[in-house]
N, CA, C, O and CB atoms as a CASP TS submission, in Angstrom:
PFRMAT TS
TARGET T0000
AUTHOR 0000-0000-0000
METHOD Language model
MODEL 1
PARENT N/A
ATOM      1  N   UNK     1     105.550  99.386  62.404  1.00  0.00           N
ATOM      2  CA  UNK     1     106.899  99.899  62.500  1.00  0.00           C
ATOM      3  C   UNK     1     106.925 101.308  63.089  1.00  0.00           C
ATOM      4  O   UNK     1     107.913 101.725  63.693  1.00  0.00           O
ATOM      5  CB  UNK     1     107.554  99.889  61.135  1.00  0.00           C
ATOM      6  N   UNK     2     105.825 102.031  62.904  1.00  0.00           N
ATOM      7  CA  UNK     2     105.774 103.394  63.416  1.00  0.00           C
ATOM      8  C   UNK     2     105.662 103.422  64.938  1.00  0.00           C
ATOM      9  O   UNK     2     106.003 104.427  65.562  1.00  0.00           O
ATOM     10  CB  UNK     2     104.604 104.140  62.795  1.00  0.00           C
ATOM     11  N   UNK     3     105.191 102.336  65.539  1.00  0.00           N
ATOM     12  CA  UNK     3     105.048 102.276  66.988  1.00  0.00           C
ATOM     13  C   UNK     3     106.405 102.326  67.689  1.00  0.00           C
ATOM     14  O   UNK     3     106.506 102.751  68.839  1.00  0.00           O
ATOM     15  CB  UNK     3     104.299 101.012  67.389  1.00  0.00           C
ATOM     16  N   UNK     4     107.434 101.889  66.985  1.00  0.00           N
ATOM     17  CA  UNK     4     108.776 101.888  67.574  1.00  0.00           C
ATOM     18  C   UNK     4     109.266 103.311  67.826  1.00  0.00           C
ATOM     19  O   UNK     4     110.098 103.526  68.708  1.00  0.00           O
ATOM     20  CB  UNK     4     109.762 101.146  66.657  1.00  0.00           C
ATOM     21  N   UNK     5     108.768 104.279  67.074  1.00  0.00           N
ATOM     22  CA  UNK     5     109.148 105.667  67.287  1.00  0.00           C
ATOM     23  C   UNK     5     108.522 106.224  68.571  1.00  0.00           C
ATOM     24  O   UNK     5     108.978 107.239  69.097  1.00  0.00           O
ATOM     25  CB  UNK     5     108.732 106.516  66.086  1.00  0.00           C
ATOM     26  N   UNK     6     107.501 105.570  69.059  1.00  0.00           N
ATOM     27  CA  UNK     6     106.863 105.975  70.319  1.00  0.00           C
ATOM     28  C   UNK     6     107.440 105.188  71.492  1.00  0.00           C
ATOM     29  O   UNK     6     107.699 105.763  72.550  1.00  0.00           O
ATOM     30  CB  UNK     6     105.333 105.769  70.243  1.00  0.00           C
ATOM     31  N   UNK     7     107.645 103.888  71.321  1.00  0.00           N
ATOM     32  CA  UNK     7     108.060 103.042  72.441  1.00  0.00           C
ATOM     33  C   UNK     7     109.520 103.265  72.853  1.00  0.00           C
ATOM     34  O   UNK     7     109.838 103.177  74.039  1.00  0.00           O
ATOM     35  CB  UNK     7     107.854 101.588  72.080  1.00  0.00           C
ATOM     36  N   UNK     8     110.398 103.547  71.913  1.00  0.00           N
ATOM     37  CA  UNK     8     111.803 103.752  72.264  1.00  0.00           C
ATOM     38  C   UNK     8     111.993 105.014  73.117  1.00  0.00           C
ATOM     39  O   UNK     8     112.695 104.933  74.125  1.00  0.00           O
ATOM     40  CB  UNK     8     112.655 103.846  70.993  1.00  0.00           C
ATOM     41  N   UNK     9     111.420 106.163  72.781  1.00  0.00           N
ATOM     42  CA  UNK     9     111.567 107.331  73.669  1.00  0.00           C
ATOM     43  C   UNK     9     110.917 107.124  75.043  1.00  0.00           C
ATOM     44  O   UNK     9     111.448 107.581  76.055  1.00  0.00           O
ATOM     45  CB  UNK     9     110.960 108.559  73.007  1.00  0.00           C
ATOM     46  N   UNK    10     109.777 106.440  75.078  1.00  0.00           N
ATOM     47  CA  UNK    10     109.125 106.167  76.365  1.00  0.00           C
ATOM     48  C   UNK    10     110.005 105.253  77.216  1.00  0.00           C
ATOM     49  O   UNK    10     110.128 105.464  78.422  1.00  0.00           O
ATOM     50  CB  UNK    10     107.729 105.523  76.150  1.00  0.00           C
ATOM     51  N   UNK    11     110.619 104.237  76.597  1.00  0.00           N
ATOM     52  CA  UNK    11     111.506 103.332  77.318  1.00  0.00           C
ATOM     53  C   UNK    11     112.731 104.075  77.836  1.00  0.00           C
ATOM     54  O   UNK    11     113.145 103.859  78.975  1.00  0.00           O
ATOM     55  CB  UNK    11     111.933 102.169  76.417  1.00  0.00           C
ATOM     56  N   UNK    12     113.307 104.934  77.032  1.00  0.00           N
ATOM     57  CA  UNK    12     114.465 105.720  77.468  1.00  0.00           C
ATOM     58  C   UNK    12     114.074 106.645  78.617  1.00  0.00           C
ATOM     59  O   UNK    12     114.855 106.836  79.549  1.00  0.00           O
ATOM     60  CB  UNK    12     115.045 106.541  76.291  1.00  0.00           C
ATOM     61  N   UNK    13     112.875 107.219  78.561  1.00  0.00           N
ATOM     62  CA  UNK    13     112.390 108.071  79.642  1.00  0.00           C
ATOM     63  C   UNK    13     112.231 107.280  80.945  1.00  0.00           C
ATOM     64  O   UNK    13     112.609 107.771  82.009  1.00  0.00           O
ATOM     65  CB  UNK    13     111.055 108.713  79.249  1.00  0.00           C
ATOM     66  N   UNK    14     111.674 106.052  80.877  1.00  0.00           N
ATOM     67  CA  UNK    14     111.528 105.197  82.055  1.00  0.00           C
ATOM     68  C   UNK    14     112.886 104.807  82.635  1.00  0.00           C
ATOM     69  O   UNK    14     113.067 104.821  83.852  1.00  0.00           O
ATOM     70  CB  UNK    14     110.732 103.939  81.700  1.00  0.00           C
ATOM     71  N   UNK    15     113.811 104.469  81.795  1.00  0.00           N
ATOM     72  CA  UNK    15     115.150 104.085  82.255  1.00  0.00           C
ATOM     73  C   UNK    15     115.845 105.280  82.913  1.00  0.00           C
ATOM     74  O   UNK    15     116.460 105.135  83.970  1.00  0.00           O
ATOM     75  CB  UNK    15     116.002 103.549  81.073  1.00  0.00           C
ATOM     76  N   UNK    16     115.749 106.458  82.292  1.00  0.00           N
ATOM     77  CA  UNK    16     116.369 107.655  82.867  1.00  0.00           C
ATOM     78  C   UNK    16     115.732 108.001  84.212  1.00  0.00           C
ATOM     79  O   UNK    16     116.430 108.417  85.137  1.00  0.00           O
ATOM     80  CB  UNK    16     116.243 108.848  81.896  1.00  0.00           C
ATOM     81  N   UNK    17     114.422 107.835  84.330  1.00  0.00           N
ATOM     82  CA  UNK    17     113.740 108.093  85.602  1.00  0.00           C
ATOM     83  C   UNK    17     114.197 107.108  86.665  1.00  0.00           C
ATOM     84  O   UNK    17     114.441 107.499  87.807  1.00  0.00           O
ATOM     85  CB  UNK    17     112.216 108.011  85.428  1.00  0.00           C
ATOM     86  N   UNK    18     114.316 105.846  86.310  1.00  0.00           N
ATOM     87  CA  UNK    18     114.785 104.839  87.263  1.00  0.00           C
ATOM     88  C   UNK    18     116.200 105.096  87.730  1.00  0.00           C
ATOM     89  O   UNK    18     116.497 104.966  88.917  1.00  0.00           O
ATOM     90  CB  UNK    18     114.703 103.470  86.652  1.00  0.00           C
ATOM     91  N   UNK    19     117.074 105.459  86.811  1.00  0.00           N
ATOM     92  CA  UNK    19     118.467 105.757  87.175  1.00  0.00           C
ATOM     93  C   UNK    19     118.518 106.996  88.060  1.00  0.00           C
ATOM     94  O   UNK    19     119.276 107.029  89.029  1.00  0.00           O
ATOM     95  CB  UNK    19     119.340 105.963  85.906  1.00  0.00           C
ATOM     96  N   UNK    20     117.722 108.019  87.741  1.00  0.00           N
ATOM     97  CA  UNK    20     117.701 109.236  88.555  1.00  0.00           C
ATOM     98  C   UNK    20     117.181 108.934  89.960  1.00  0.00           C
ATOM     99  O   UNK    20     117.720 109.459  90.934  1.00  0.00           O
ATOM    100  CB  UNK    20     116.831 110.319  87.886  1.00  0.00           C
ATOM    101  N   UNK    21     116.145 108.101  90.088  1.00  0.00           N
ATOM    102  CA  UNK    21     115.629 107.727  91.405  1.00  0.00           C
ATOM    103  C   UNK    21     116.642 106.917  92.201  1.00  0.00           C
ATOM    104  O   UNK    21     116.747 107.078  93.417  1.00  0.00           O
ATOM    105  CB  UNK    21     114.341 106.936  91.260  1.00  0.00           C
ATOM    106  N   UNK    22     117.384 106.052  91.528  1.00  0.00           N
ATOM    107  CA  UNK    22     118.416 105.274  92.212  1.00  0.00           C
ATOM    108  C   UNK    22     119.496 106.183  92.769  1.00  0.00           C
ATOM    109  O   UNK    22     119.886 106.036  93.927  1.00  0.00           O
ATOM    110  CB  UNK    22     119.032 104.245  91.265  1.00  0.00           C
ATOM    111  N   UNK    23     119.986 107.119  91.967  1.00  0.00           N
ATOM    112  CA  UNK    23     121.034 108.013  92.444  1.00  0.00           C
ATOM    113  C   UNK    23     120.513 108.954  93.523  1.00  0.00           C
ATOM    114  O   UNK    23     121.260 109.318  94.431  1.00  0.00           O
ATOM    115  CB  UNK    23     121.609 108.816  91.287  1.00  0.00           C
ATOM    116  N   UNK    24     119.250 109.354  93.441  1.00  0.00           N
ATOM    117  CA  UNK    24     118.646 110.194  94.470  1.00  0.00           C
ATOM    118  C   UNK    24     118.568 109.441  95.801  1.00  0.00           C
ATOM    119  O   UNK    24     118.876 110.005  96.851  1.00  0.00           O
ATOM    120  CB  UNK    24     117.242 110.657  94.031  1.00  0.00           C
ATOM    121  N   UNK    25     118.158 108.175  95.759  1.00  0.00           N
ATOM    122  CA  UNK    25     118.087 107.369  96.977  1.00  0.00           C
ATOM    123  C   UNK    25     119.477 107.079  97.518  1.00  0.00           C
ATOM    124  O   UNK    25     119.679 107.075  98.732  1.00  0.00           O
ATOM    125  CB  UNK    25     117.344 106.060  96.712  1.00  0.00           C
ATOM    126  N   UNK    26     120.411 106.843  96.658  1.00  0.00           N
ATOM    127  CA  UNK    26     121.782 106.571  97.084  1.00  0.00           C
ATOM    128  C   UNK    26     122.419 107.811  97.712  1.00  0.00           C
ATOM    129  O   UNK    26     123.121 107.705  98.717  1.00  0.00           O
ATOM    130  CB  UNK    26     122.624 106.090  95.896  1.00  0.00           C
ATOM    131  N   UNK    27     122.182 108.961  97.137  1.00  0.00           N
ATOM    132  CA  UNK    27     122.715 110.205  97.681  1.00  0.00           C
ATOM    133  C   UNK    27     122.058 110.548  99.015  1.00  0.00           C
ATOM    134  O   UNK    27     122.688 111.172  99.869  1.00  0.00           O
ATOM    135  CB  UNK    27     122.515 111.348  96.686  1.00  0.00           C
ATOM    136  N   UNK    28     120.812 110.153  99.202  1.00  0.00           N
ATOM    137  CA  UNK    28     120.090 110.427 100.443  1.00  0.00           C
ATOM    138  C   UNK    28     120.420 109.472 101.568  1.00  0.00           C
ATOM    139  O   UNK    28     119.892 109.626 102.669  1.00  0.00           O
ATOM    140  CB  UNK    28     118.630 110.387 100.190  1.00  0.00           C
ATOM    141  N   UNK    29     121.275 108.488 101.333  1.00  0.00           N
ATOM    142  CA  UNK    29     121.690 107.575 102.388  1.00  0.00           C
ATOM    143  C   UNK    29     120.787 106.367 102.565  1.00  0.00           C
ATOM    144  O   UNK    29     120.856 105.698 103.597  1.00  0.00           O
ATOM    145  CB  UNK    29     121.765 108.306 103.663  1.00  0.00           C
ATOM    146  N   UNK    30     119.956 106.076 101.601  1.00  0.00           N
ATOM    147  CA  UNK    30     119.029 104.958 101.705  1.00  0.00           C
ATOM    148  C   UNK    30     119.749 103.613 101.801  1.00  0.00           C
ATOM    149  O   UNK    30     119.245 102.698 102.452  1.00  0.00           O
ATOM    150  CB  UNK    30     118.093 104.954 100.517  1.00  0.00           C
ATOM    151  N   UNK    31     120.897 103.474 101.178  1.00  0.00           N
ATOM    152  CA  UNK    31     121.589 102.189 101.117  1.00  0.00           C
ATOM    153  C   UNK    31     122.850 102.164 101.988  1.00  0.00           C
ATOM    154  O   UNK    31     123.708 101.302 101.794  1.00  0.00           O
ATOM    155  CB  UNK    31     121.954 101.869  99.678  1.00  0.00           C
ATOM    156  N   UNK    32     122.977 103.086 102.936  1.00  0.00           N
ATOM    157  CA  UNK    32     124.188 103.167 103.750  1.00  0.00           C
ATOM    158  C   UNK    32     124.346 101.982 104.696  1.00  0.00           C
ATOM    159  O   UNK    32     125.407 101.358 104.726  1.00  0.00           O
ATOM    160  CB  UNK    32     124.185 104.446 104.545  1.00  0.00           C
ATOM    161  N   UNK    33     123.312 101.662 105.465  1.00  0.00           N
ATOM    162  CA  UNK    33     123.412 100.624 106.487  1.00  0.00           C
ATOM    163  C   UNK    33     122.281  99.627 106.304  1.00  0.00           C
ATOM    164  O   UNK    33     121.139  99.899 106.674  1.00  0.00           O
ATOM    165  CB  UNK    33     123.376 101.236 107.910  1.00  0.00           C
ATOM    166  N   UNK    34     122.597  98.479 105.736  1.00  0.00           N
ATOM    167  CA  UNK    34     121.572  97.484 105.470  1.00  0.00           C
ATOM    168  C   UNK    34     121.464  96.430 106.571  1.00  0.00           C
ATOM    169  O   UNK    34     120.472  95.702 106.619  1.00  0.00           O
ATOM    170  CB  UNK    34     121.849  96.815 104.156  1.00  0.00           C
ATOM    171  N   UNK    35     122.459  96.331 107.456  1.00  0.00           N
ATOM    172  CA  UNK    35     122.463  95.275 108.465  1.00  0.00           C
ATOM    173  C   UNK    35     121.823  95.689 109.784  1.00  0.00           C
ATOM    174  O   UNK    35     121.166  94.867 110.423  1.00  0.00           O
ATOM    175  CB  UNK    35     123.868  94.830 108.718  1.00  0.00           C
ATOM    176  N   UNK    36     121.991  96.919 110.205  1.00  0.00           N
ATOM    177  CA  UNK    36     121.498  97.339 111.524  1.00  0.00           C
ATOM    178  C   UNK    36     119.984  97.205 111.687  1.00  0.00           C
ATOM    179  O   UNK    36     119.548  96.720 112.731  1.00  0.00           O
ATOM    180  CB  UNK    36     121.893  98.767 111.776  1.00  0.00           C
ATOM    181  N   UNK    37     119.159  97.605 110.718  1.00  0.00           N
ATOM    182  CA  UNK    37     117.723  97.453 110.924  1.00  0.00           C
ATOM    183  C   UNK    37     117.295  95.992 111.107  1.00  0.00           C
ATOM    184  O   UNK    37     116.323  95.716 111.811  1.00  0.00           O
ATOM    185  CB  UNK    37     116.980  98.056 109.758  1.00  0.00           C
ATOM    186  N   UNK    38     118.001  95.074 110.487  1.00  0.00           N
ATOM    187  CA  UNK    38     117.647  93.664 110.636  1.00  0.00           C
ATOM    188  C   UNK    38     118.001  93.147 112.022  1.00  0.00           C
ATOM    189  O   UNK    38     117.319  92.264 112.543  1.00  0.00           O
ATOM    190  CB  UNK    38     118.347  92.826 109.573  1.00  0.00           C
ATOM    191  N   UNK    39     119.054  93.678 112.624  1.00  0.00           N
ATOM    192  CA  UNK    39     119.480  93.226 113.946  1.00  0.00           C
ATOM    193  C   UNK    39     118.832  94.028 115.075  1.00  0.00           C
ATOM    194  O   UNK    39     118.825  93.579 116.221  1.00  0.00           O
ATOM    195  CB  UNK    39     120.986  93.315 114.058  1.00  0.00           C
ATOM    196  N   UNK    40     118.300  95.182 114.773  1.00  0.00           N
ATOM    197  CA  UNK    40     117.718  96.046 115.796  1.00  0.00           C
ATOM    198  C   UNK    40     116.524  95.398 116.482  1.00  0.00           C
ATOM    199  O   UNK    40     116.299  95.624 117.671  1.00  0.00           O
ATOM    200  CB  UNK    40     117.300  97.367 115.184  1.00  0.00           C
ATOM    201  N   UNK    41     115.760  94.600 115.757  1.00  0.00           N
ATOM    202  CA  UNK    41     114.588  93.966 116.344  1.00  0.00           C
ATOM    203  C   UNK    41     114.976  92.973 117.435  1.00  0.00           C
ATOM    204  O   UNK    41     114.179  92.712 118.336  1.00  0.00           O
ATOM    205  CB  UNK    41     113.777  93.265 115.267  1.00  0.00           C
ATOM    206  N   UNK    42     116.176  92.419 117.374  1.00  0.00           N
ATOM    207  CA  UNK    42     116.613  91.458 118.378  1.00  0.00           C
ATOM    208  C   UNK    42     116.944  92.129 119.702  1.00  0.00           C
ATOM    209  O   UNK    42     116.928  91.468 120.741  1.00  0.00           O
ATOM    210  CB  UNK    42     117.816  90.691 117.876  1.00  0.00           C
ATOM    211  N   UNK    43     117.244  93.417 119.696  1.00  0.00           N
ATOM    212  CA  UNK    43     117.670  94.116 120.900  1.00  0.00           C
ATOM    213  C   UNK    43     116.617  95.057 121.463  1.00  0.00           C
ATOM    214  O   UNK    43     116.903  95.782 122.415  1.00  0.00           O
ATOM    215  CB  UNK    43     118.913  94.882 120.618  1.00  0.00           C
ATOM    216  N   UNK    44     115.412  95.071 120.912  1.00  0.00           N
ATOM    217  CA  UNK    44     114.355  95.918 121.451  1.00  0.00           C
ATOM    218  C   UNK    44     113.915  95.404 122.813  1.00  0.00           C
ATOM    219  O   UNK    44     113.860  94.196 123.043  1.00  0.00           O
ATOM    220  CB  UNK    44     113.159  95.975 120.487  1.00  0.00           C
ATOM    221  N   UNK    45     113.601  96.329 123.714  1.00  0.00           N
ATOM    222  CA  UNK    45     113.108  95.944 125.029  1.00  0.00           C
ATOM    223  C   UNK    45     111.628  95.593 124.920  1.00  0.00           C
ATOM    224  O   UNK    45     110.835  96.334 124.340  1.00  0.00           O
ATOM    225  CB  UNK    45     113.335  97.081 126.067  1.00  0.00           C
ATOM    226  N   UNK    46     111.283  94.456 125.486  1.00  0.00           N
ATOM    227  CA  UNK    46     109.887  94.035 125.498  1.00  0.00           C
ATOM    228  C   UNK    46     109.210  94.568 126.756  1.00  0.00           C
ATOM    229  O   UNK    46     109.870  94.862 127.752  1.00  0.00           O
ATOM    230  CB  UNK    46     109.772  92.490 125.424  1.00  0.00           C
ATOM    231  N   UNK    47     107.905  94.686 126.699  1.00  0.00           N
ATOM    232  CA  UNK    47     107.140  95.104 127.860  1.00  0.00           C
ATOM    233  C   UNK    47     107.033  93.914 128.810  1.00  0.00           C
ATOM    234  O   UNK    47     106.699  92.804 128.395  1.00  0.00           O
ATOM    235  CB  UNK    47     105.726  95.633 127.449  1.00  0.00           C
ATOM    236  N   UNK    48     107.320  94.157 130.085  1.00  0.00           N
ATOM    237  CA  UNK    48     107.240  93.084 131.071  1.00  0.00           C
ATOM    238  C   UNK    48     105.784  92.662 131.247  1.00  0.00           C
ATOM    239  O   UNK    48     104.893  93.507 131.155  1.00  0.00           O
ATOM    240  CB  UNK    48     107.849  93.531 132.426  1.00  0.00           C
ATOM    241  N   UNK    49     105.516  91.378 131.500  1.00  0.00           N
ATOM    242  CA  UNK    49     104.130  90.922 131.630  1.00  0.00           C
ATOM    243  C   UNK    49     103.412  91.537 132.822  1.00  0.00           C
ATOM    244  O   UNK    49     102.184  91.615 132.802  1.00  0.00           O
ATOM    245  CB  UNK    49     104.095  89.422 131.746  1.00  0.00           C
ATOM    246  N   UNK    50     104.117  91.978 133.859  1.00  0.00           N
ATOM    247  CA  UNK    50     103.470  92.546 135.036  1.00  0.00           C
ATOM    248  C   UNK    50     103.046  93.996 134.831  1.00  0.00           C
ATOM    249  O   UNK    50     102.309  94.530 135.660  1.00  0.00           O
ATOM    250  CB  UNK    50     104.394  92.453 136.222  1.00  0.00           C
ATOM    251  N   UNK    51     103.470  94.632 133.789  1.00  0.00           N
ATOM    252  CA  UNK    51     103.094  96.027 133.551  1.00  0.00           C
ATOM    253  C   UNK    51     101.602  96.180 133.309  1.00  0.00           C
ATOM    254  O   UNK    51     101.025  97.209 133.660  1.00  0.00           O
ATOM    255  CB  UNK    51     103.863  96.583 132.368  1.00  0.00           C
ATOM    256  N   UNK    52     100.973  95.187 132.721  1.00  0.00           N
ATOM    257  CA  UNK    52      99.547  95.279 132.425  1.00  0.00           C
ATOM    258  C   UNK    52      98.705  94.951 133.651  1.00  0.00           C
ATOM    259  O   UNK    52      97.524  95.297 133.675  1.00  0.00           O
ATOM    260  CB  UNK    52      99.184  94.346 131.277  1.00  0.00           C
ATOM    261  N   UNK    53      99.259  94.299 134.666  1.00  0.00           N
ATOM    262  CA  UNK    53      98.493  93.919 135.850  1.00  0.00           C
ATOM    263  C   UNK    53      98.180  95.131 136.712  1.00  0.00           C
ATOM    264  O   UNK    53      97.225  95.089 137.487  1.00  0.00           O
ATOM    265  CB  UNK    53      99.255  92.880 136.666  1.00  0.00           C
ATOM    266  N   UNK    54      98.941  96.201 136.608  1.00  0.00           N
ATOM    267  CA  UNK    54      98.721  97.380 137.434  1.00  0.00           C
ATOM    268  C   UNK    54      97.540  98.216 136.954  1.00  0.00           C
ATOM    269  O   UNK    54      97.007  99.017 137.721  1.00  0.00           O
ATOM    270  CB  UNK    54      99.965  98.227 137.458  1.00  0.00           C
ATOM    271  N   UNK    55      97.133  98.049 135.733  1.00  0.00           N
ATOM    272  CA  UNK    55      96.031  98.836 135.195  1.00  0.00           C
ATOM    273  C   UNK    55      94.711  98.320 135.755  1.00  0.00           C
ATOM    274  O   UNK    55      94.516  97.114 135.907  1.00  0.00           O
ATOM    275  CB  UNK    55      96.023  98.789 133.650  1.00  0.00           C
ATOM    276  N   UNK    56      93.807  99.251 136.061  1.00  0.00           N
ATOM    277  CA  UNK    56      92.510  98.873 136.622  1.00  0.00           C
ATOM    278  C   UNK    56      91.607  98.304 135.525  1.00  0.00           C
ATOM    279  O   UNK    56      91.614  98.763 134.382  1.00  0.00           O
ATOM    280  CB  UNK    56      91.833 100.091 137.303  1.00  0.00           C
ATOM    281  N   UNK    57      90.846  97.308 135.907  1.00  0.00           N
ATOM    282  CA  UNK    57      89.827  96.754 135.027  1.00  0.00           C
ATOM    283  C   UNK    57      88.558  97.571 135.208  1.00  0.00           C
ATOM    284  O   UNK    57      88.308  98.057 136.311  1.00  0.00           O
ATOM    285  CB  UNK    57      89.575  95.240 135.323  1.00  0.00           C
ATOM    286  N   UNK    58      87.750  97.740 134.174  1.00  0.00           N
ATOM    287  CA  UNK    58      86.500  98.484 134.343  1.00  0.00           C
ATOM    288  C   UNK    58      85.554  97.734 135.279  1.00  0.00           C
ATOM    289  O   UNK    58      85.473  96.505 135.255  1.00  0.00           O
ATOM    290  CB  UNK    58      85.822  98.726 132.977  1.00  0.00           C
ATOM    291  N   UNK    59      84.855  98.490 136.088  1.00  0.00           N
ATOM    292  CA  UNK    59      83.931  97.886 137.049  1.00  0.00           C
ATOM    293  C   UNK    59      82.734  97.305 136.305  1.00  0.00           C
ATOM    294  O   UNK    59      82.256  97.902 135.341  1.00  0.00           O
ATOM    295  CB  UNK    59      83.466  98.928 138.105  1.00  0.00           C
ATOM    296  N   UNK    60      82.237  96.123 136.751  1.00  0.00           N
ATOM    297  CA  UNK    60      81.052  95.544 136.118  1.00  0.00           C
ATOM    298  C   UNK    60      79.825  96.417 136.388  1.00  0.00           C
ATOM    299  O   UNK    60      79.679  96.978 137.474  1.00  0.00           O
ATOM    300  CB  UNK    60      80.812  94.104 136.629  1.00  0.00           C
ATOM    301  N   UNK    61      78.953  96.523 135.396  1.00  0.00           N
ATOM    302  CA  UNK    61      77.795  97.398 135.517  1.00  0.00           C
ATOM    303  C   UNK    61      76.655  96.745 136.289  1.00  0.00           C
ATOM    304  O   UNK    61      75.929  97.438 137.002  1.00  0.00           O
ATOM    305  CB  UNK    61      77.314  97.808 134.145  1.00  0.00           C
ATOM    306  N   UNK    62      76.478  95.444 136.170  1.00  0.00           N
ATOM    307  CA  UNK    62      75.422  94.777 136.928  1.00  0.00           C
ATOM    308  C   UNK    62      75.910  93.410 137.381  1.00  0.00           C
ATOM    309  O   UNK    62      77.054  93.043 137.113  1.00  0.00           O
ATOM    310  CB  UNK    62      74.131  94.643 136.084  1.00  0.00           C
ATOM    311  N   UNK    63      75.079  92.668 138.048  1.00  0.00           N
ATOM    312  CA  UNK    63      75.503  91.406 138.643  1.00  0.00           C
ATOM    313  C   UNK    63      75.859  90.349 137.598  1.00  0.00           C
ATOM    314  O   UNK    63      76.716  89.502 137.851  1.00  0.00           O
ATOM    315  CB  UNK    63      74.416  90.879 139.544  1.00  0.00           C
ATOM    316  N   UNK    64      75.231  90.383 136.456  1.00  0.00           N
ATOM    317  CA  UNK    64      75.522  89.388 135.429  1.00  0.00           C
ATOM    318  C   UNK    64      76.915  89.586 134.832  1.00  0.00           C
ATOM    319  O   UNK    64      77.492  88.640 134.296  1.00  0.00           O
ATOM    320  CB  UNK    64      74.469  89.447 134.327  1.00  0.00           C
ATOM    321  N   UNK    65      77.465  90.803 134.915  1.00  0.00           N
ATOM    322  CA  UNK    65      78.753  91.100 134.319  1.00  0.00           C
ATOM    323  C   UNK    65      79.934  90.827 135.241  1.00  0.00           C
ATOM    324  O   UNK    65      81.081  91.035 134.845  1.00  0.00           O
ATOM    325  CB  UNK    65      78.781  92.520 133.892  1.00  0.00           C
ATOM    326  N   UNK    66      79.674  90.358 136.477  1.00  0.00           N
ATOM    327  CA  UNK    66      80.765  90.141 137.417  1.00  0.00           C
ATOM    328  C   UNK    66      81.655  89.002 136.913  1.00  0.00           C
ATOM    329  O   UNK    66      81.163  88.008 136.378  1.00  0.00           O
ATOM    330  CB  UNK    66      80.215  89.826 138.834  1.00  0.00           C
ATOM    331  N   UNK    67      82.954  89.158 137.089  1.00  0.00           N
ATOM    332  CA  UNK    67      83.850  88.071 136.649  1.00  0.00           C
ATOM    333  C   UNK    67      83.698  86.855 137.553  1.00  0.00           C
ATOM    334  O   UNK    67      83.413  86.981 138.744  1.00  0.00           O
ATOM    335  CB  UNK    67      85.325  88.545 136.642  1.00  0.00           C
ATOM    336  N   UNK    68      83.891  85.694 136.978  1.00  0.00           N
ATOM    337  CA  UNK    68      83.796  84.448 137.719  1.00  0.00           C
ATOM    338  C   UNK    68      85.099  84.227 138.468  1.00  0.00           C
ATOM    339  O   UNK    68      86.180  84.342 137.890  1.00  0.00           O
ATOM    340  CB  UNK    68      83.486  83.256 136.776  1.00  0.00           C
ATOM    341  N   UNK    69      84.999  83.908 139.758  1.00  0.00           N
ATOM    342  CA  UNK    69      86.175  83.640 140.562  1.00  0.00           C
ATOM    343  C   UNK    69      86.095  82.243 141.146  1.00  0.00           C
ATOM    344  O   UNK    69      85.023  81.637 141.171  1.00  0.00           O
ATOM    345  CB  UNK    69      86.323  84.682 141.673  1.00  0.00           C
ATOM    346  N   UNK    70      87.213  81.732 141.611  1.00  0.00           N
ATOM    347  CA  UNK    70      87.248  80.392 142.211  1.00  0.00           C
ATOM    348  C   UNK    70      86.981  80.423 143.700  1.00  0.00           C
ATOM    349  O   UNK    70      86.933  79.372 144.339  1.00  0.00           O
ATOM    350  CB  UNK    70      88.585  79.737 141.956  1.00  0.00           C
ATOM    351  N   UNK    71      86.807  81.599 144.262  1.00  0.00           N
ATOM    352  CA  UNK    71      86.534  81.707 145.701  1.00  0.00           C
ATOM    353  C   UNK    71      85.091  81.321 145.987  1.00  0.00           C
ATOM    354  O   UNK    71      84.177  81.659 145.235  1.00  0.00           O
ATOM    355  CB  UNK    71      86.817  83.142 146.211  1.00  0.00           C
ATOM    356  N   UNK    72      84.909  80.607 147.091  1.00  0.00           N
ATOM    357  CA  UNK    72      83.555  80.242 147.513  1.00  0.00           C
ATOM    358  C   UNK    72      83.050  81.287 148.483  1.00  0.00           C
ATOM    359  O   UNK    72      83.839  81.821 149.262  1.00  0.00           O
ATOM    360  CB  UNK    72      83.523  78.829 148.160  1.00  0.00           C
ATOM    361  N   UNK    73      81.735  81.607 148.466  1.00  0.00           N
ATOM    362  CA  UNK    73      81.197  82.652 149.354  1.00  0.00           C
ATOM    363  C   UNK    73      81.211  82.263 150.808  1.00  0.00           C
ATOM    364  O   UNK    73      80.789  83.045 151.660  1.00  0.00           O
ATOM    365  CB  UNK    73      79.797  82.994 148.958  1.00  0.00           C
TER
END
């Protein structure tokens, strides 16, 4: 029965902390706009596939590292 004198104040402290954190987040604008972040991903610009083709590939160091091509010598 004596444990209840410890658990009730600890529980009240946890509840008060949770309520204070909720009001702090609410005052900071955390819950202002819940829909825009979900829709923002649909309107992001993607990188075009040809953008990576302009970058140079590293040169092969020896003959074994040469890329295989379909061209005949």
